[in-house]
N, CA, C and O of each residue as an XYZ file, in Angstrom:
972
protein
N      62.137    213.113     13.985
C      62.832    214.565     14.862
C      64.016    214.582     14.593
O      64.736    213.585     14.545
N      64.330    215.651     14.398
C      65.642    216.085     14.179
C      66.251    215.944     15.391
O      65.547    215.949     16.400
N      67.909    215.768     15.505
C      68.318    215.770     16.304
C      68.583    217.396     16.766
O      68.947    218.069     15.802
N      68.492    218.034     17.828
C      69.082    219.417     18.450
C      70.363    219.116     18.840
O      71.267    219.588     18.149
N      70.627    218.495     19.710
C      71.732    217.911     20.858
C      71.978    216.213     20.493
O      71.106    215.344     20.465
N      73.429    216.057     20.232
C      74.214    214.951     20.197
C      75.489    215.061     20.797
O      76.220    216.050     20.737
N      75.798    213.623     21.583
C      76.931    213.399     21.840
C      77.587    212.038     21.207
O      76.862    211.062     21.012
N      78.597    212.014     20.979
C      79.126    211.051     20.204
C      80.252    210.611     20.535
O      81.327    211.179     20.342
N      80.055    209.446     21.114
C      81.321    208.637     22.086
C      82.285    209.143     23.036
O      83.499    208.969     23.146
N      81.171    210.025     23.907
C      82.148    210.793     24.819
C      82.393    210.470     26.057
O      81.495    210.098     26.812
N      83.828    210.589     26.471
C      84.405    210.298     27.660
C      84.979    211.282     28.181
O      85.634    212.070     27.497
N      84.810    211.424     29.682
C      85.484    212.408     30.163
C      86.680    211.403     31.419
O      86.518    210.193     31.262
N      87.344    211.617     32.109
C      88.668    210.965     32.552
C      88.833    211.889     33.778
O      88.746    213.068     33.435
N      89.018    211.741     34.944
C      89.755    212.747     35.632
C      91.114    211.886     36.318
O      90.764    211.148     37.239
N      91.876    211.876     36.161
C      93.200    211.502     36.234
C      92.909    209.863     35.957
O      92.992    209.443     34.803
N      92.576    208.987     37.031
C      92.152    207.591     36.721
C      90.738    207.363     36.683
O      90.090    206.647     35.919
N      90.344    208.131     37.686
C      88.314    207.934     37.427
C      87.938    208.615     36.395
O      88.162    209.790     36.101
N      87.105    207.467     35.635
C      86.039    207.483     34.582
C      84.860    208.204     35.025
O      84.245    207.402     35.726
N      84.114    209.495     34.972
C      83.329    210.206     35.156
C      81.920    209.841     33.974
O      80.749    209.695     34.326
N      82.291    209.780     32.961
C      81.668    209.263     31.508
C      82.255    208.593     30.498
O      83.192    209.123     29.900
N      81.842    207.444     30.180
C      82.401    206.885     29.287
C      81.922    205.968     28.214
O      81.463    204.826     28.250
N      82.181    206.857     27.192
C      81.391    206.254     25.805
C      79.879    206.803     25.614
O      79.070    206.215     24.896
N      79.682    207.574     26.079
C      78.233    208.252     25.942
C      77.902    208.791     24.633
O      78.510    209.622     23.957
N      76.900    208.205     24.420
C      76.513    208.682     23.152
C      74.834    208.934     22.939
O      74.160    207.962     22.600
N      74.106    210.392     23.166
C      72.884    210.334     23.248
C      72.352    211.236     22.239
O      73.206    211.844     21.593
N      71.282    211.432     21.992
C      70.671    212.637     21.339
C      69.335    213.274     22.111
O      68.790    212.948     23.166
N      69.061    214.238     21.216
C      67.882    215.132     22.276
C      67.204    215.777     20.981
O      67.828    216.753     20.564
N      66.254    215.496     20.380
C      65.077    216.036     19.131
C      64.478    217.164     19.749
O      64.017    217.433     20.858
N      64.650    217.778     18.578
C      63.726    219.240     18.928
C      62.690    218.776     19.578
O      62.168    217.687     19.341
N      62.328    219.571     20.439
C      60.815    219.986     20.992
C      60.528    218.791     22.361
O      59.433    218.649     22.905
N      61.475    218.211     22.633
C      61.616    216.809     23.577
C      61.984    217.517     25.064
O      62.722    218.477     25.281
N      61.103    216.593     26.129
C      61.750    216.690     27.127
C      62.156    216.165     27.363
O      61.416    215.417     28.002
N      63.620    215.621     27.366
C      64.099    214.610     28.186
C      64.952    213.951     29.307
O      66.117    214.338     29.389
N      64.604    213.193     30.006
C      65.265    213.064     31.526
C      66.489    212.107     31.253
O      66.600    211.051     30.630
N      67.622    213.130     32.179
C      68.775    211.976     32.338
C      68.697    211.776     33.903
O      68.836    212.674     34.733
N      68.421    210.280     34.193
C      68.450    210.122     35.251
C      69.964    208.867     35.668
O      70.859    208.412     34.957
N      69.633    208.693     37.074
C      70.430    207.637     37.581
C      71.041    208.149     39.012
O      71.080    209.294     39.461
N      71.626    206.592     39.730
C      72.114    207.359     41.327
C      73.040    208.149     41.052
O      73.507    208.596     40.004
N      73.264    208.274     42.182
C      74.604    209.515     42.897
C      75.949    208.777     41.923
O      76.101    207.580     41.677
N      76.815    209.939     41.495
C      77.841    209.387     41.120
C      77.659    208.563     39.318
O      78.572    208.220     38.566
N      76.214    208.465     39.107
C      76.396    208.083     37.540
C      76.759    209.163     36.790
O      76.102    209.082     35.752
N      77.547    210.257     36.759
C      78.143    211.079     35.727
C      77.048    212.120     35.386
O      77.245    212.862     34.424
N      76.027    212.215     36.032
C      74.716    213.241     34.979
C      75.466    214.398     35.008
O      75.634    214.900     33.896
N      76.187    215.226     36.343
C      76.184    216.509     36.001
C      77.409    216.536     35.202
O      77.513    217.611     34.611
N      78.500    215.618     34.949
C      79.793    215.557     34.488
C      78.951    215.834     33.016
O      78.818    217.056     32.940
N      78.569    215.429     32.280
C      78.077    214.910     31.133
C      76.904    216.071     31.155
O      76.308    215.908     30.089
N      76.462    216.859     31.668
C      75.887    218.521     31.937
C      77.165    219.384     31.378
O      77.137    219.876     30.250
N      78.256    219.525     32.235
C      79.135    220.368     32.285
C      79.570    220.495     30.627
O      79.560    221.485     29.895
N      80.008    218.886     30.309
C      80.660    218.865     29.050
C      79.982    219.322     27.637
O      80.629    219.482     26.602
N      78.320    219.539     27.786
C      77.529    219.896     26.842
C      77.323    221.328     26.810
O      77.148    221.966     25.772
N      77.359    221.979     28.371
C      77.373    223.163     28.218
C      78.900    223.940     28.168
O      79.154    225.133     28.334
N      79.557    223.118     27.958
C      81.389    223.354     27.530
C      82.032    224.518     28.686
O      82.636    225.578     28.518
N      81.515    223.645     30.143
C      82.023    223.911     31.029
C      82.996    222.974     31.243
O      83.736    223.416     32.122
N      83.386    221.817     30.843
C      84.673    221.342     30.892
C      84.932    220.480     28.982
O      83.960    219.994     28.403
N      86.288    220.476     28.374
C      86.369    219.591     27.574
C      85.837    218.224     27.587
O      86.138    217.682     28.650
N      85.113    217.407     26.755
C      85.771    215.915     26.694
C      86.724    215.618     26.737
O      87.497    216.254     26.021
N      87.226    214.633     27.468
C      88.762    213.879     26.829
C      88.750    213.072     25.837
O      89.827    212.880     25.273
N      87.590    212.404     25.364
C      87.667    212.001     24.087
C      85.945    212.474     23.456
O      85.085    213.028     24.141
N      85.840    212.163     22.347
C      84.282    212.473     21.723
C      84.056    213.489     21.304
O      84.807    214.431     21.557
N      82.859    213.649     20.459
C      82.572    214.611     20.064
C      81.198    215.230     20.574
O      80.609    214.328     21.170
N      80.389    216.491     20.584
C      79.171    217.024     20.843
C      78.758    217.935     19.497
O      79.640    218.555     18.902
N      77.544    217.970     19.112
C      77.052    218.361     17.816
C      75.729    218.962     18.566
O      74.883    218.276     19.140
N      75.726    220.701     18.414
C      74.780    220.933     18.528
C      73.853    222.122     17.132
O      74.419    222.848     16.315
N      72.505    221.940     17.299
C      71.731    222.077     16.026
C      72.789    222.222     14.700
O      73.106    223.183     14.000
N      73.133    220.949     14.706
C      73.925    220.415     13.358
C      75.607    220.794     13.356
O      76.381    220.460     12.458
N      75.875    221.365     14.258
C      77.195    221.420     13.722
C      78.227    221.393     15.708
O      77.915    221.826     16.817
N      79.328    220.713     15.207
C      80.225    220.576     16.016
C      80.241    221.778     17.013
O      80.138    222.932     16.595
N      80.401    221.415     18.649
C      81.076    222.174     19.495
C      81.471    222.374     20.332
O      81.550    223.255     21.187
N      81.952    220.925     19.965
C      82.765    220.111     21.498
C      84.265    221.296     21.538
O      84.850    221.286     22.621
N      84.738    222.059     20.667
C      86.098    222.934     21.460
C      85.172    224.297     21.639
O      85.933    225.254     21.785
N      84.042    224.626     21.669
C      83.687    225.721     21.565
C      83.828    226.186     22.999
O      84.207    225.224     23.668
N      83.665    227.347     23.797
C      83.722    227.651     25.169
C      82.287    227.656     25.643
O      81.338    227.192     25.011
N      82.237    228.244     26.846
C      80.714    228.287     27.571
C      79.947    229.361     26.904
O      78.793    229.419     26.479
N      80.665    229.965     26.931
C      79.775    231.698     26.451
C      79.733    231.866     25.223
O      79.169    232.889     24.834
N      80.406    230.771     24.043
C      79.971    231.120     22.834
C      78.840    229.907     22.248
O      78.312    229.848     21.138
N      78.677    228.903     23.532
C      78.151    227.694     23.394
C      76.613    228.497     23.728
O      75.825    228.798     22.830
N      76.404    228.733     25.005
C      75.237    230.071     25.207
C      74.833    231.119     24.162
O      73.877    231.862     24.382
N      75.512    231.188     23.080
C      75.193    232.507     22.404
C      74.450    231.748     21.482
O      73.556    232.301     20.842
N      74.778    230.184     21.284
C      74.802    229.616     20.279
C      73.176    228.706     20.324
O      72.629    228.074     19.420
N      72.765    228.933     21.631
C      71.495    228.638     22.063
C      71.225    227.524     23.262
O      70.113    227.098     23.577
N      72.521    227.139     23.874
C      72.405    226.130     24.889
C      72.482    226.968     26.147
O      73.578    227.423     26.474
N      71.238    227.247     26.994
C      71.249    227.728     28.323
C      70.909    226.664     29.434
O      70.248    225.675     29.117
N      71.498    226.904     31.195
C      71.475    225.643     31.884
C      71.278    226.969     33.069
O      71.530    228.173     33.118
N      70.699    225.968     33.907
C      70.838    226.139     35.540
C      72.008    225.335     36.195
O      72.824    224.615     35.619
N      71.914    225.601     37.440
C      73.232    224.671     38.290
C      72.253    224.488     39.304
O      71.305    225.187     39.663
N      72.881    222.931     39.844
C      72.664    221.801     40.810
C      72.921    222.485     42.176
O      72.366    222.194     43.235
N      73.883    223.469     41.969
C      73.872    224.264     43.035
C      73.632    225.967     43.153
O      74.599    226.582     42.704
N      72.802    226.621     43.544
C      72.065    227.968     43.068
C      73.002    228.904     42.965
O      73.629    229.171     43.990
N      73.266    229.497     41.933
C      74.052    230.525     41.702
C      73.885    232.118     41.395
O      74.676    232.889     40.851
N      72.540    232.352     41.949
C      72.677    233.580     42.214
C      72.983    234.624     42.540
O      73.056    234.587     43.768
N      73.211    235.545     42.203
C      74.048    236.895     42.464
C      73.084    237.748     43.856
O      72.397    238.765     43.752
N      73.328    236.971     45.013
C      72.589    237.326     45.896
C      72.657    238.761     46.626
O      71.990    238.968     47.640
N      73.279    239.488     46.206
C      72.976    241.296     46.454
C      72.679    241.875     45.526
O      72.784    243.094     45.661
N      72.282    241.483     44.442
C      71.524    241.797     42.941
C      69.647    241.414     43.192
O      69.162    240.402     43.697
N      69.061    242.408     42.733
C      67.698    242.405     42.709
C      67.267    240.886     41.701
O      68.047    240.295     40.955
N      66.115    240.601     41.912
C      65.687    239.807     40.678
C      65.941    239.883     39.423
O      66.382    239.025     38.657
N      65.571    241.201     39.206
C      65.336    241.437     38.148
C      67.003    241.800     37.134
O      67.363    241.715     35.960
N      67.600    242.217     38.442
C      68.722    242.612     37.620
C      69.645    241.117     37.643
O      70.661    241.113     36.949
N      69.372    240.105     38.274
C      70.287    238.701     38.042
C      69.846    238.188     36.389
O      70.608    237.548     35.665
N      68.690    238.554     36.069
C      67.806    237.929     35.244
C      68.124    238.875     33.589
O      67.995    238.554     32.407
N      68.632    240.276     34.375
C      69.401    240.805     33.241
C      70.714    240.744     32.597
O      71.100    241.047     31.468
N      71.410    240.168     33.849
C      72.535    239.176     33.573
C      72.510    238.423     32.365
O      73.289    238.558     31.422
N      71.582    237.635     32.455
C      71.048    236.532     31.116
C      70.992    237.220     29.787
O      71.519    236.675     28.817
N      70.354    238.446     29.664
C      69.388    239.122     29.122
C      70.210    239.788     27.807
O      69.834    240.035     26.661
N      71.853    240.015     28.681
C      72.724    240.686     28.175
C      73.688    240.028     27.282
O      74.629    240.544     26.679
N      73.267    238.699     27.297
C      73.877    237.702     26.031
C      73.205    237.913     25.023
O      73.597    237.211     24.092
N      72.056    238.795     24.673
C      71.682    238.939     23.493
C      71.779    240.371     22.811
O      71.879    240.686     21.625
N      71.729    240.953     23.706
C      71.961    242.823     23.520
C      72.541    243.549     24.489
O      72.458    243.449     25.713
N      73.162    244.322     23.774
C      74.420    245.255     25.068
C      73.326    246.390     25.103
O      73.929    247.300     25.673
N      71.881    246.918     24.777
C      71.328    247.991     25.004
C      70.388    247.512     26.147
O      69.564    246.609     26.002
N      70.648    248.388     27.600
C      70.029    247.713     28.714
C      68.654    248.046     28.727
O      67.957    247.627     29.652
N      68.024    248.948     27.560
C      66.454    248.625     27.819
C      65.726    247.840     27.536
O      64.627    247.582     28.028
N      66.659    247.042     26.108
C      66.102    245.717     25.833
C      66.303    244.676     26.689
O      65.427    243.818     26.801
N      67.613    244.594     27.492
C      67.834    243.728     28.464
C      66.784    244.056     29.455
O      66.213    242.993     29.698
N      66.298    244.934     30.088
C      65.299    245.088     30.988
C      64.100    244.726     30.646
O      63.404    244.103     31.448
N      63.549    245.123     29.123
C      62.170    244.825     28.611
C      62.295    243.042     28.657
O      61.290    242.397     28.955
N      63.441    242.425     28.378
C      63.512    240.888     28.182
C      63.088    240.150     29.697
O      62.394    239.152     29.895
N      63.844    241.120     30.745
C      63.879    240.393     31.739
C      62.697    240.446     32.653
O      62.543    239.730     33.642
N      61.699    241.571     32.125
C      60.361    241.708     32.865
C      59.415    240.311     32.175
O      58.619    239.557     32.735
N      59.943    240.363     30.592
C      59.230    239.150     29.797
C      59.011    237.863     30.462
O      57.993    237.209     30.685
N      60.861    237.595     30.839
C      60.609    235.997     31.684
C      59.896    236.047     32.679
O      58.969    235.245     32.789
N      60.197    237.185     33.842
C      59.470    236.917     34.908
C      58.411    236.931     35.096
O      57.936    236.296     36.037
N      57.518    237.805     34.101
C      55.967    237.104     34.124
C      55.773    235.637     33.361
O      54.693    235.048     33.318
N      56.792    235.236     32.871
C      56.445    234.170     32.341
C      56.613    232.904     33.283
O      55.894    231.906     33.319
N      57.848    233.221     34.109
C      57.836    232.184     35.525
C      57.659    232.531     36.563
O      58.294    232.013     37.482
N      56.911    233.337     36.753
C      55.766    233.972     38.152
C      56.875    234.099     39.245
O      57.181    233.464     40.254
N      57.269    235.038     38.692
C      58.530    236.138     39.121
C      58.260    237.397     39.388
O      59.052    238.046     40.071
N      57.166    237.928     38.923
C      57.192    239.504     38.470
C      56.957    240.111     39.438
O      57.201    241.316     39.503
N      56.332    239.308     40.604
C      55.715    240.122     42.329
C      57.361    240.291     42.488
O      57.816    241.433     42.548
N      58.144    239.277     42.548
C      59.555    239.628     43.188
C      60.566    240.255     42.566
O      61.606    240.105     43.207
N      60.717    240.934     41.526
C      61.400    241.746     40.591
C      62.320    242.281     41.147
O      63.508    242.141     40.857
N      61.757    243.113     42.214
C      62.637    244.269     43.082
C      63.371    243.897     44.331
O      64.062    244.769     44.858
N      63.295    242.545     44.942
C      63.743    242.272     45.960
C      65.097    241.240     45.479
O      65.395    240.455     44.580
N      65.578    241.738     46.538
C      67.167    240.695     46.179
C      66.658    239.261     46.650
O      65.840    238.723     47.396
N      67.549    239.022     45.843
C      68.167    237.190     45.154
C      68.039    236.519     47.036
O      67.574    235.547     47.631
N      68.572    237.420     47.250
C      68.776    236.106     49.101
C      68.036    236.402     49.766
O      68.246    236.218     50.965
N      67.007    236.905     49.406
C      65.528    237.380     50.370
C      64.302    236.577     49.386
O      63.123    236.930     49.390
N      64.821    235.494     48.601
C      63.458    234.404     47.812
C      63.956    233.630     48.866
O      65.017    233.709     49.485
N      62.544    232.498     49.009
C      62.956    231.250     49.216
C      63.507    230.342     48.277
O      63.712    230.583     47.088
N      63.833    228.841     49.133
C      64.252    228.391     47.897
C      64.155    227.554     46.677
O      65.040    226.944     46.077
N      62.227    227.713     46.317
C      61.562    227.382     45.181
C      61.701    228.461     44.751
O      61.824    228.367     43.529
N      61.761    229.636     45.130
C      62.079    230.626     44.243
C      62.882    231.044     43.472
O      62.728    231.707     42.446
N      64.412    230.381     44.308
C      65.519    230.860     43.956
C      65.768    229.683     42.435
O      66.601    229.682     41.528
N      64.802    228.949     42.706
C      65.100    227.461     41.415
C      64.943    228.454     40.261
O      65.681    228.794     39.336
N      63.872    228.751     40.605
C      62.773    229.044     39.503
C      63.946    230.850     38.721
O      63.951    231.226     37.549
N      64.650    231.446     39.809
C      65.084    232.164     39.201
C      66.426    231.789     38.393
O      67.034    232.475     37.571
N      66.675    230.642     38.816
C      67.661    229.827     37.503
C      67.400    230.294     36.438
O      67.967    231.082     35.680
N      66.060    229.490     36.423
C      65.430    229.167     35.143
C      65.130    230.557     34.367
O      65.325    230.971     33.224
N      64.708    230.935     35.243
C      64.731    232.858     34.523
C      65.837    233.135     33.700
O      65.848    233.376     32.493
N      66.270    233.106     34.073
C      68.468    233.851     34.222
C      68.640    233.121     32.813
O      68.889    233.755     31.788
N      68.489    231.770     32.848
C      68.415    230.852     31.456
C      67.936    231.331     30.481
O      68.561    231.686     29.482
N      66.193    231.431     30.741
C      65.666    231.728     29.605
C      65.742    232.938     29.339
O      65.044    233.149     28.348
N      66.262    233.925     29.728
C      66.903    235.630     29.468
C      67.958    235.304     28.054
O      68.144    236.067     27.106
N      68.443    234.185     28.225
C      69.608    234.144     27.050
C      68.865    233.670     25.637
O      69.437    234.011     24.601
N      67.668    232.931     25.525
C      67.047    232.916     24.783
C      67.753    231.979     24.029
O      68.487    232.121     23.051
N      67.214    230.471     24.994
C      67.982    229.462     24.225
C      67.324    228.661     23.746
O      66.164    228.612     24.156
N      67.843    227.469     22.446
C      67.020    226.723     22.265
C      66.998    225.131     22.814
O      66.238    224.271     22.367
N      67.810    224.961     23.682
C      68.115    223.779     24.399
C      68.140    224.264     25.459
O      68.870    225.252     25.536
N      67.324    223.803     26.872
C      67.569    223.696     28.427
C      67.939    223.303     29.090
O      67.137    222.470     29.514
N      69.292    223.293     29.937
C      69.657    222.219     30.487
C      68.975    222.593     31.999
O      69.084    223.712     32.500
N      68.287    221.516     32.607
C      67.875    221.634     33.915
C      68.223    220.931     34.681
O      67.593    219.876     34.752
N      69.539    221.167     35.764
C      70.284    220.369     36.573
C      69.544    220.547     37.994
O      69.687    221.613     38.593
N      68.711    219.463     38.568
C      68.280    218.868     40.166
C      67.295    220.728     39.946
O      67.664    221.619     40.710
N      66.326    221.005     39.061
C      65.409    222.030     39.721
C      64.288    221.611     40.301
O      63.626    222.356     41.023
N      63.991    220.496     40.073
C      62.834    220.042     41.057
C      63.118    219.104     42.486
O      62.458    218.195     42.989
N      64.314    219.709     42.863
C      65.044    218.505     43.963
C      65.000    219.209     45.177
O      65.775    220.166     45.193
N      64.360    219.048     46.168
C      64.572    219.452     47.127
C      62.627    220.558     47.427
O      62.239    221.201     48.403
N      62.257    220.401     46.687
C      61.046    220.863     46.806
C      59.415    220.079     47.610
O      59.120    218.885     47.562
N      58.757    220.984     48.161
C      57.805    220.244     48.937
C      56.715    219.435     46.956
O      56.901    219.561     45.746
N      55.850    218.810     47.732
C      55.187    218.158     46.511
C      54.507    219.331     45.773
O      54.484    219.221     44.547
N      53.878    220.576     46.380
C      53.215    221.652     45.674
C      54.239    222.317     45.387
O      53.731    222.487     44.278
N      55.486    223.025     45.290
C      56.553    223.630     44.986
C      56.392    222.668     43.474
O      55.820    223.083     42.466
N      57.048    221.306     43.618
C      57.573    220.477     42.677
C      56.054    220.366     41.461
O      56.292    220.377     40.254
N      55.184    220.307     41.760
C      54.237    220.417     40.699
C      54.127    221.825     40.126
O      53.994    221.949     38.909
N      54.168    222.750     40.811
C      54.265    224.330     39.952
C      55.778    224.259     39.219
O      56.065    224.969     38.255
N      56.811    223.168     39.907
C      57.926    223.554     38.938
C      57.657    222.542     37.400
O      57.946    223.083     36.333
N      57.076    221.018     37.384
C      56.543    220.510     36.289
C      55.829    221.646     35.573
O      55.877    221.811     34.354
N      55.212    222.360     36.363
C      53.934    222.931     35.069
C      54.725    223.622     34.262
O      54.601    223.479     33.046
N      55.854    224.654     34.898
C      56.558    225.285     34.461
C      57.855    224.835     33.472
O      58.498    225.657     32.819
N      58.154    223.222     33.482
C      58.696    222.821     32.377
C      58.312    222.601     30.944
O      58.906    222.727     29.874
N      56.489    222.034     31.484
C      55.769    222.041     30.415
C      55.980    223.481     29.448
O      56.300    223.637     28.270
N      55.729    224.174     30.256
C      55.355    225.262     29.735
C      56.784    226.194     28.581
O      56.655    226.607     27.428
N      57.705    226.233     29.261
C      59.145    226.051     28.549
C      58.833    225.348     27.267
O      58.765    225.930     26.184
N      58.635    223.980     27.456
C      58.484    222.974     26.075
C      57.487    223.943     25.326
O      57.882    224.509     24.306
N      56.613    224.085     25.649
C      55.088    224.471     24.698
C      55.916    226.060     24.200
O      55.513    226.604     23.171
N      56.848    226.585     24.860
C      57.016    227.780     24.246
C      58.335    227.435     23.157
O      59.089    228.323     22.759
N      58.442    226.237     22.828
C      59.229    225.903     21.452
C      60.674    225.565     21.829
O      61.526    225.292     20.983
N      60.944    225.606     23.396
C      62.120    225.244     23.478
C      62.821    223.606     24.536
O      62.393    223.161     25.601
N      63.818    223.178     23.789
C      63.773    221.970     24.086
C      64.549    221.589     25.367
O      65.524    222.284     25.655
N      64.230    220.609     26.121
C      64.626    220.455     27.699
C      65.143    219.180     27.716
O      64.471    218.214     27.355
N      66.615    219.068     28.220
C      67.216    217.744     28.811
C      67.262    218.532     30.259
O      67.399    219.751     30.362
N      67.104    217.495     31.499
C      67.116    217.811     32.894
C      67.305    216.730     33.732
O      66.540    215.779     33.574
N      68.222    216.657     34.659
C      68.639    216.302     35.216
C      67.957    215.978     36.918
O      67.739    216.936     37.659
N      67.694    214.623     37.350
C      66.432    214.917     38.127
C      66.977    213.438     39.212
O      67.265    212.555     38.404
N      67.119    213.101     40.122
C      66.570    212.219     40.844
C      66.006    211.205     41.271
O      66.390    210.041     41.384
N      64.477    212.026     41.651
C      63.279    211.555     41.807
C      62.452    211.091     41.188
O      61.524    211.831     40.860
N      62.437    209.814     40.808
C      61.878    209.213     39.450
C      60.313    209.239     39.455
O      59.776    208.780     38.446
N      59.507    209.713     40.455
C      58.409    209.654     40.596
C      58.024    211.162     39.896
O      57.097    211.281     39.095
N      58.932    212.349     40.353
C      58.399    213.836     39.363
C      58.858    213.666     38.258
O      58.067    214.274     37.537
N      60.006    213.020     37.313
C      60.379    213.480     36.526
C      59.720    212.251     34.965
O      59.628    212.333     33.740
N      59.401    211.180     36.113
C      58.885    210.687     34.683
C      57.532    210.754     34.301
O      57.274    210.200     33.232
N      57.012    211.054     34.636
C      55.420    211.324     33.743
C      55.622    212.712     33.019
O      54.842    213.044     32.127
N      56.671    213.520     33.403
C      57.162    214.794     32.983
C      57.393    214.440     31.133
O      56.658    214.579     30.155
N      58.972    213.874     31.356
C      59.373    213.690     30.194
C      59.224    212.388     28.842
O      59.222    211.171     29.033
N      59.112    213.087     27.529
C      59.161    212.141     26.775
C      60.180    210.927     26.266
O      60.125    210.207     25.269
N      60.973    210.986     27.179
C      62.033    210.142     27.103
C      62.638    210.235     28.219
O      62.670    211.290     28.852
N      63.446    208.663     28.784
C      64.460    209.168     29.864
C      65.573    208.134     29.024
O      65.286    207.276     28.189
N      66.953    208.522     29.545
C      68.126    208.214     29.573
C      68.994    208.090     30.491
O      69.889    208.913     30.686
N      68.770    206.749     31.337
C      69.689    206.209     32.655
C      71.103    205.556     32.372
O      71.516    204.518     31.856
N      71.664    206.737     32.997
C      73.111    206.766     33.440
C      73.502    205.777     34.483
O      72.633    205.540     35.322
N      74.767    205.085     34.607
C      75.183    204.509     35.885
C      76.544    203.899     35.582
O      76.948    203.453     34.508
N      77.251    203.984     36.916
C      79.005    204.356     36.342
C      79.359    205.231     34.921
O      80.237    204.810     34.168
N      78.913    205.973     34.739
C      79.515    207.011     33.507
C      78.910    206.259     32.414
O      79.334    206.807     31.397
N      78.180    205.339     32.097
C      77.721    204.640     30.869
C      76.244    205.334     30.828
O      75.729    206.113     31.630
N      75.785    204.823     29.708
C      74.334    205.081     29.281
C      73.684    203.557     29.649
O      74.188    202.631     29.013
N      72.737    203.250     30.502
C      72.439    201.615     30.596
C      71.607    201.664     30.097
O      72.153    201.217     29.088
N      70.347    201.848     29.697
C      68.926    202.427     28.971
C      68.603    203.122     28.616
O      69.126    204.098     29.152
N      67.553    203.551     27.493
C      66.746    204.771     27.256
C      65.647    204.525     26.841
O      65.513    203.444     26.267
N      64.751    205.204     26.942
C      63.219    204.661     26.128
C      62.379    205.208     26.442
O      62.718    206.373     26.651
N      61.210    205.021     26.649
C      60.053    205.202     27.150
C      60.248    205.218     28.747
O      60.836    204.413     29.469
N      59.522    206.471     29.075
C      59.449    206.333     30.962
C      58.856    204.770     31.684
O      59.365    204.142     32.612
N      57.791    204.489     30.998
C      57.123    203.491     31.345
C      57.972    202.160     31.096
O      57.833    201.170     31.813
N      58.637    202.203     30.295
C      59.495    201.252     30.159
C      60.689    201.088     30.414
O      61.278    200.007     30.380
N      61.327    202.551     30.799
C      63.011    202.120     31.482
C      62.557    202.056     33.231
O      63.510    201.924     33.999
N      61.024    202.153     33.911
C      61.199    201.901     35.218
C      61.237    200.603     35.447
O      61.777    200.124     36.444
N      60.475    199.701     34.240
C      60.250    198.237     34.281
C      61.296    197.465     34.211
O      61.368    196.255     34.427
N      62.433    198.506     33.776
C      63.683    197.184     32.789
C      64.362    197.003     34.322
O      64.241    197.785     35.265
N      65.038    195.861     34.291
C      65.425    195.173     35.547
C      67.022    195.705     35.425
O      67.824    194.958     35.984
N      67.449    196.604     34.930
C      69.055    196.701     34.972
C      68.885    197.944     35.405
O      69.886    198.315     36.017
N      67.552    199.227     35.323
C      67.379    200.160     36.172
C      67.370    200.361     37.657
O      68.055    200.999     38.457
N      66.011    199.330     37.730
C      65.781    198.352     39.097
C      67.201    197.774     39.756
O      67.414    197.805     40.968
N      67.972    197.335     38.950
C      69.302    197.286     39.871
C      69.953    198.001     40.156
O      70.530    197.806     41.226
N      70.266    199.276     39.379
C      70.766    200.069     39.393
C      70.568    201.329     40.967
O      71.311    201.999     41.686
N      69.124    201.051     40.825
C      68.532    202.284     41.924
C      68.377    201.495     43.243
O      68.810    202.075     44.239
N      67.742    200.064     43.451
C      67.765    199.344     44.022
C      68.428    198.270     44.705
O      68.281    198.052     45.908
N      69.359    197.415     43.723
C      70.189    196.402     43.702
C      69.880    195.013     43.464
O      68.770    194.512     43.289
N      70.864    194.533     43.480
C      69.969    193.324     42.654
C      68.881    192.035     43.167
O      68.276    191.275     42.410
N      68.834    192.046     44.804
C      67.440    191.601     44.889
C      66.042    191.915     44.386
O      65.111    191.122     44.240
N      66.076    193.501     44.097
C      64.844    193.569     43.760
C      65.015    193.821     41.882
O      64.076    194.120     41.144
N      66.318    193.621     41.488
C      65.991    193.189     39.896
C      65.751    191.732     39.917
O      65.259    191.430     38.830
N      65.842    191.005     40.450
C      65.806    189.439     40.286
C      64.248    189.418     40.308
O      63.606    188.900     39.394
N      63.676    189.997     41.380
C      62.037    190.183     41.521
C      61.317    190.798     40.273
O      60.089    190.721     40.308
N      61.773    191.282     39.384
C      61.173    192.440     38.337
C      60.765    191.435     37.393
O      60.216    191.762     36.340
């Protein structure tokens, strides 16, 4: 499987704080990869580096075979990196469809085409019936889906999902899981940050665990959850000893 995304020796420092330390990962085309780790592990910082919100202090990022380390976020989006945000960033005073049109305008300046794309994406994400309500009127689970819809409207090759399943009820989470699988089945590679391992592990093809800004372990989900280093990072030394 060829790599769609690679980070090579990526560091991110904020003064004396090291958020990411020599992070080298790859995401193959067609994969769903879970980026997991305890709070403060550096997951969202790494997402921001991949998306172009921040430049890395050191290291390089390759996407679709080309170096994108110095490219701004807007150019990375045009090249095929779409993302959602941990804190929902919908345009509350705009309708659902207008929110998605904003994403579609990355690919076209023709409003008719952008609206057609937005309708298509709303059907795909199960939000078609809510197209003309204000984003502020959506319930939290719908707002998460709206984030996904707007990102999909940019026609990404890689979709970065930042905690889109966090805070949902079990039923809502299962609907979200089904949507992520549907996204991958549509040919879009997925890299997702999640805290709740019970949700993400059955979903992903591979898991990468960050701890204190470093890659702790990566591999098949069943192997990762049994790794003593992962148990220690999440639960503490006492649990790791008994693993």
